[in-house]
N, C-alpha and C positions, 0 to 999 in steps of 0.2 A: 702624660702626667707631668704637672709642674712639681720642681723638685725644690721646699725651700731652705731655706741655707741651716744650716744646724747650730753654726755659732755664732755670737754677734761680738766680733773684737772692741768694740766702743763700749758696749754695757759690761762685757766681762762675762756674757753667760752663755753656755752651752748647753745644748738638748742631748740627753743620756741617749733618747732614739731617735727615732724621725721624725721630723716635726711635723705638722700640720698648717694651715694655714691661718690658724688661730695662734702659732707659735708654742703651744703646747704639743709635746710628744702625744703619736697615734695613742701609743698604751704607755699611761699615765699610771705609775705605781705608789703606794701608798707609803711605801718605804723608801722611796727614790730620796738620794744621797745630794741631789743637786746636779745645775743650777741653772735651769731656763727663765728667763727673766719672771714668770709669774711666781716661782721657787724664791729666788730674791728679793721679787720686789714684799713678800711676804715678810720678810725679816729687813729691811732696809727702808720700806714705801718710798716716799718721794724723793728718796736720794737716786732712784733707780728711772729717773725722769732724763737724768744727764750723763753724757762722758765720764767714764771711771779718770781717775788718778789726775783730778784736775790740775793744771799750774806744770805738767811736765807733758801735755800732749796738744795736739789738735785732732779735730776730728772733723770728719765730712762725711755726707749721704753717700750710702753705696745704692740707693733706691732709685735705679734709673730704666729700669722695665717694667713695664706692665703689661702683664701677658695674662692672656685669657680674660673671662669673665668672672670674679669674684672681690671680695670687699676690699683686698688688697690694691686692686685697678679701681678706686676712686680714690682723688686726692680734696684735701680740704682745701677751702677756700679763705683766704684772708685780704684783709681792704685795708687801705692806708687813710682811711677817713673814717671820722663818726663813732657812736656809740648809741646802740638798743637796746630796751627795758632795763635799763638802771634800776637797782632796788631802790623801794622807796628811802628818801632824804639822804639819797646820792646826787651830785650832778655831775655835768659832761665834763669836768676838769681832767685837767691829767693827774690831779692829786687823789682824784674818786677813782678813776676809770682803769684800776689795777685789777691784775686776777684774782688777789686772795677775795674781790670786792663779788666776783662772779656767784650769784646763785644756783644751784645744780639740785636746788628741792623740786620736788615733781610729785603729782596726787594723780590718781585716776579713781574713775567710777564715776558711776549716774547720780543717782539719790543720795549717796553717802559717798564723801570724800575719803579717799586712803591715800595719806602722806608717806613719804620717803627723801632721805635725808640724801641720797644719792639714786639716779637714776639706773639700777641695776636691781636685779631680783635671781632667785638660785633658780636653778630647773629642779625638776621633781624628784624628791631625794624619797627612795619609797623603800620597797623591799632587798633590795641587796643590801649584802653583809656591810659592806662599806659605808654605808647611809645611816647603820644601824650602830655602828662603833664609834664612827665623828662626830655622832649627833648633835652631844653636848658642845662641840667647837663650832657647829654651822649654827647651831639655833641660839645660842649665847653670842658669837659674833655677831651675828643677823639681828639682832636686837637690839645690841649695842649701837651699830652702826645705825641701824633706821632702815633695815630692805627686808622687802618680804622674800619670806622664806617657804617651800612648798614641798609638803609630806605627801609623796608620791603613793601610786596605788600598792593595793596589797598590803597593807601593813599590817591590817588587823588579821588576812585571812592567812599568812605564813605564820601567826606569834601563837606558839604551843600552849600559852597560857592564858591565849582568848578564849573566853567563852562564848559560844553562837547557840541559842537554842530557838528551834522554829523559826530559823530566818532572822532572831533579833539576838545584837548583840549586849550580852550580859556584861562581859567583863572585857577589855582591851587595854591592858597595861603598856604596851608598847608604845599605841598610839597615845594613850592619856604621857608616858613619859613624854615625848615627844613635843606635845602641843604645851605640855607645862612648864617643860624646858625653857620655851621661847617666852611663856608669858611673864616668867619671873623677871626677867629684865627689861621689857616691852614698855617702852615710854610714849607710845603714842603714834610714833613712828613705825612704817612697815608693819607687816600683817603674816599672821599664819594661814594657809593654805593649804586646804586639806582637798585633795585630787580624790576621782571614782573611777573604776572601769567595771566592766560586767561585773566581775565579784564583789567589789565592793557596794553596788548597790544591792546586788541580792544578797549581802549579809548586813545591810542596813546601817552602814557608815553615816550616811547623812541624817539618820534620825538619830543613833548616840550620838555625833558631836552636835549638833542643834541641842538636844536635851541635857546635856551634859554642859556645854561651854556655849551656847547661847550665841549672841550676836560678834563673840571674841574670834571667832574664824571664818574664811571666806571656803565655801564650798565648791571645786572645780569639777565638770565636766571635761572627759577626756576623750579627744576623736584618733591620738595618734600623737607619734615623736617623728624627729626628725633623722633618728638614726635606724628606724625599721617600719616594717608595714604589718608587723604581728604583735600580739599582746606582751606584755612582758615579761621577763624572762630571769630567773635565777637558777644558781647551781648548788645542788646538795650533795655531801659527801656520805651519811648515814642512810642506810636502808629503812630506818626505823621513824625519819624526819621524811624520807619519799612516802610511804607507804602514811602517815598522818596527813600530806598533802593532797596525796590521790583521796584520801577519804574525807577532807574539807572539801573537793570535788575541782580540783585545779585538774591539768593536765600534766603526768607525768613521763616523759621521757628518755629511758626506754620503762615500762609500765610494770611497776617495782611489784605487784600481785602478781605476774607471771614466773611458775615455777623456775622456767629455762633462767630468765632475768636474775632469780635470787640467786640459782647456782652459779650463773657467772660471776655476781659482784662476789660470791663467796670464794672463788679463786682467783678474785680480782681481775678477770676480765675486763669488767665493769667496775669504774671506779667512783662514779659518779652521777647523778640524775636531773636533767633538766626540767624547772617545774614550770611551765609557759601560762598566758593568761590566754583567753577567749575573744573571737574576733567582736565587735559591735556591728548592731544593725544587720544582722545576717539575712533576716529574714523579710527585711525591706529592698523594696526591687525598685524606686523614685527617689526623686529629689524632694516631691511631694510628700512620698511618705515618710521619708527623714526628717522634712521641718515639721511634719505635725508630731511624730516621734518625740523631740526634742521639743516643743514649747507646752507639749505633755509633762516632758519631765521639769523643764523649769517652772511650769505654774506649780507641781507636786512641792518642788524646793520653794517656794515663794509661802504655799500654805503650811508648811511644818515649820514656818517662822525664819527661813533666810534671806536676809535684806542683800547682800553681796554674795554673788553669784559669779565664776568664769568658766571659760571654757580655754582648753589647749588642743590646737588642733597641729598634726604631721605635715610633712611634707608630699602629698596629696595631689592631685594636678588641678589645673583651675579650675574647674569643676567645685570641688571641696572648699577649693581656698573662697570662693563666693559664695557657696552658701554658709561657710564659716561666718564670715564677714555680716552677710544680710542677715544670718538667724541669731547673731551675737547682736547686733544693732536691732533689730525689731522687739527681741526679748528682754532688752535694755540690761544686758549684763554690764559686769562693771570692768573686765578686762577680756581681752581675747589674746593668746599667748601663740603666736606664728612661728613653729621650729622648723627649720627649713634643714635639706640634709648635707650633712656635715656637721651634724651637732653628735652629741659624745652619748655614751651609755653606760651604764653598769654589766651590762651585759647581751648581747644581740648576736646572733648571727654574723659571721664577718663579712664575709661577700653581699650580705643584702644591705650590709651598712655601706657598702661600697660601693654598690652599685643600683641603690633603689632612691628613687625620688627624686623632687624637684631641688636642687642647689638653694642654699639660702639667699645668695643676692636676688636672685631671678624670683624666688617666690616674694619675698620682698616688695622688688619694684611692682609686681602683679598686684601684691595686696594696696601700695596706695593706690595705684590705677582705681582698682574697684571701691575702695573707700571713696574716692573723688567722684567715682559715678553716683555711688546715693548720697553725695553730700547733695550735690546736682537733682536729686529729685526731693532735696527739703529733709534727708536724714541727719537724726544726731549719731553720728558714727561711731562706733562701740573704741573705747578707748583699747590702744594695742602694746604688744610686744614683741617685739624680733626676737630668736634664739636662731642659734646654730651654726656653733663655729667661731665664736665670739669670746675674748678676752682681753682685750687693751683698752686704755681710753681713746684710741683714735677709731676703734670698731665701735666703739658707742656713741662716737662723734658722730660718725657714718650712718649707722642704723636710724638714730633719733634724726637725722638731717632727710635721709631717704624718703623716711615713712610722714614726715612732717606734715601736718600738725599731729595727725593720728597715735602717733608713736611714744608714749609716755614712758617707757622702759626698756631695758633690754636685758634678755633674761640670758644667764650663765650658767653652764653647768658645772663642768668638770674646774674650769679655774677658779672658781669660789670654794672647790673642795681640797685644791691644792695647802691653801693654807691651815685647813684643818689636820690636814696627814701634817703636816712640817710641823707646827707648834706640837700635839701628840708627840710625834718622836723627839722633839729636844725636850720636852716635860719628862719622858719615860727616861732618856738618860742623864737628866740631871737629877732626877729623883727616883732610883729603882726601883723604891718601893712601891711608886704609882704605876709601873710601866705598863703592867697586864690592864690597871683600869681605864687608862687612857687609850689603850690600844697602840703604844708606841712601840715601833720595830727598830729601833737603833740599843745598843750597847755604851756606845758614846758618841759625843757628838761629830757629826760629819765634817771634815776637816774644812769645809768650804763655811759653817758656822762659826766654827772656834776662831777662825780667824776674825771676827765681831765680839766676842767676847766670851765668858763660862758663867754668866748669871744673865736672868731673863731681861733685866732691865738693860744690861749691856748690846744683848741679840736682837732684840724686836724695839724699832725706833717707834712705835706705835705705843709701847709700855708706858712712860707715863699720864698721855694721853687717856689711856683707860682708865689707870688710876686716879685720876682727875675726876673722870667721871661717875665711877662706882664706890670710891673712898678708900683709903689706906688698908683698915681692915677688911673689906668686901674683896679686896684681890685677892687674897689667899682662894676664894670659890671662884676663880677666873682661869678656865684653862688656858691654857697657852697658845691652844690652836684656835681660841675666840679673839686672844691678843694677836694673833697673824692674821686672822680677817679681817681686823682693826686696819691691820695696818698696810696689808694689798687696798683694801676699801680708800685710803687716804691717799697711797699714792695715785690710782684712778680717778680720785676726786681732783687732786692737784692738775692731775694731767688735762681732765674735761675743763678746768677752769681757765687752762692757758690756754688751749686749743679756742674754747669760747672767746675769750678775750680778743685774740687774734683775729680770728672773725668779728669781732666787733659786738659779739651777744653777750649780754651782761645776764641772760635768764634764759634756760630754758626754752618755754614759750616764744624765746624771738628766734631760734633754730628753725631756717628756710631748707628745702630743696635746692635753693641758688648757692649754699654755702658747701657745696660738693659740686665736684665736676669729675665727668669720666676721662679716665688716662689711655684710654684708647675707644677706637671707633665701634668696634663691638662691643663695649662694653654702654659706650651712648645707645646705641639703637637698642639694645636688651633693658635699660632701664630707664629709659626717656630722661638720664644726667646729662647736660650738655657738656659737649667735649671742651677741653683746656682752652685751646685758642679761640673757641669760637664765644664761649662766655663772654657776656660785654663785649665785643668784638665792635657791636654797633657803635655802643657809647666811646670807644678807643677812636673810632674815626671819624666820629661827630668830633670831638675835641681837637683832631688833626687836623679837620676843614675849618673849623671857626675861626 
């Protein structure tokens, strides 16, 4: 197994736990006191693009070994001449071809285009308690920046205040809270996406959302994710809550209705219960049956009023990947999110997450290949988002290039949750009376945060940018976690602009697969991305022979 470094002396970052390919710890804690790259980027923003202690140091790259087939085995190409796809009104002069002029806005969708200011979106933030506790930070941050956020599965099903009668939702306060929080600051960029699994479909989530919110939400069908090959899970520590979930129709393990289980819980031999969702399509036995069922579901959603529909699929094998791309294309869906193994989770069986499914880079490379086959048949291929262990600006560039021109967004799960945790902890530490409300975990500022200041405008590099957007009076209503989301997004955006300027691509649509190369032969073979020294080698020799 590849061991990723735990510290980066150049940036001054350290991982508390064992880092994954993304640079995030495999176990990311909401109460963490720092200081991985994403943590510090949520405070300092674009400052984290550069080496620390400028003026007293020099810095050199340590990235000389590219082992295995993964996103870190791709390198970004640069060019020494030219400028492509300049924004309207700009010339190809040196004064106009500067990285702040790079346009990183994107859009996705068929008949209706959904715009985003940055080419990122959240993963599905569903029934995990972490998603619920920090939702205001996540949703307000996403709305202010202008990128899509996904309400994951089972939000209604686990809500004890929700009312479901005869298969129809009468009341869904938690789902309402999540949608309304995003819409409060939505300005036309980004979107709220509501995901459905088997239980959500049975409970009538689609019908409830369209009736109450109309075209303000995108509905998403779900086939799976990159962290696990079974349905979603949460863990509860209350017997009463476990019984409630069992009554609502969920799988609860161990079964809280059994007398021996209740006795074990009473004596603390059992301290928690796992709630599981059901597998989909279990009664189907062929790809044709799946296609018919899928098309029927999409047709129904269109009938009840949905104009924007998306699909999320996980790291199944090549057959399922092909099915997802073809069916989503034929059904004229607005977005297909493809989540590779290496993806994160709120709760999954650990060894399942470690050993199941297709790693992200391999899955994404095949997605491009399959999309190309459909395009050659004359199809308008569905817009795609790639997910699975992606966290930094170089990951965004590589994923967009690998899937170009079909990939419009990069889906980030845990990376976009970290600023929500961090901002809430800072808010709770600075305002103890609000600690419980914002789910803060700190009694005082962590030393790494206190280095930057003791007030929010000192701590967050993006504070005044947010204040400029919402106004000084409204700033008191913006959670610090949302300010941290903005600050991280600003760093990712600036990093993307710099990488794109170096590749002479001044808008996202100009990015191509020739803008990356493989750093080892195995990655070249598996992805179809040319090995470094063979890219443009023919042009080089032509120059030498001329």
